N, C-alpha and C positions, 0 to 999 in steps of 0.2 A: 187540722188533724192532730191526733195525739199519738205519741210514740211511747211504748212501754219497753223497758229493758230489764229483763229478769236475770238473776244470778243466784248462785249458792247451792244448786242441786248437786247430786253426786251419790256415791256409794258409801254406806255407813253400816257398821255392825249393829245388831239389836242392842238397845240400851244407849246408843250414841246420840249425838246431837248434830243438828245442822241449822244454819240460819239462811233463809231465803230473803232476797231483796228485790224490789220492783220500783224502778224510777220512772216517773211520768214526765214527759216534756212535750212542748207543742203549744198550740193556741187554744186557750180556754180561760174563762173568767175565774172559776173556782173548782175545787174538787169536792163533790158531795160525799163520796164514800170510796174506800179502797178495800179490796178483799182478796182472799185466796180461795180457789176451788181446786179440787183434784179429781183425777179420773184414773182409776185402776183398770188393768186389762179386763175386758169383758163386762165392765160396769159403767153405770151412768156417771156423769160429772156430778159432784156433790160439793156443797159449801163446806169450807173448813172454818173460815173466820172472816168477819168483816168489821171494819172500823169506820165510824162516822165522827163528826165533830164532837158529839156528846155521848156516844155509846159504842159498845162493841158487842158482837155476838160470836160465840164459838160453838162449834158442833160438839155434842155430848161425847162423841168418840175420841176427841182430842183434848177435851177440857182437863185442865190440870197438868197437861204435858206441853201444849203449844200455846204460845203467846203472840198476839198480833200487836204491832205498834206502828207509829207513823211519825215521820219527821216532816212537818209542814213546810219548813224552809227549803227542804230538798225535794219536796213532792215525792217522797219515797215511803213505801210501806215495807215492813219487815215481818217475817214469820219465824220466830224462834221455836225450833222443834226439839224437844228433849225426850228422853226415854223412848226413843223410836222403836217401833215394832215392825215385823215383816208386813203386817196388814197396812202399814202406812205407805208401802211402796205404790207409787203412782206418778203420773205427770201432774205437776202442780202449775196452775194457771193463775196469773194475776188478773184481777178485774178492777177497772177504775171507772167511776161514774163522774162525769164532769158537767159543769154548767157552761154553755157557750151559746151566744146568740139567742138568749132567753129560752133555751131548751136544754134538756138533759140528754147526754149521750153516754153510751157504755162502750168501753174498749177492752179487748182481751190481749194479754201477752201471748207469746208463742208457746209458752210452757217450758218447764224445766223438770227433768226426770230426777226423782228421788228413789233410790233403791236401798232397801234395808235387808241385808243378808249377811249370814255369818261369813 
């Protein structure tokens, strides 16, 4: 099994910054990809950003404001969020895809709430 521990959410004013972290631990051979999704009230979960060994993808809605990065030694993914807007208010979920027993498995974190409000 794989455990994901998320941290960094909270309340911030518009224009402010937050950094989310997600650390993966447990039994796996390697990590294929790590990413962040978010779900705002009344909306579907959407991709924010994903990072693989050789590429990253970032949603157009956050491009230029959010940066995803990864510390392979710590099996941790970060999401640096700058110039936050009220529209960024959501529960942010970490998603990790690992290789184990010759198969790929996806795991979700429990989510961390980000609230952008004056």
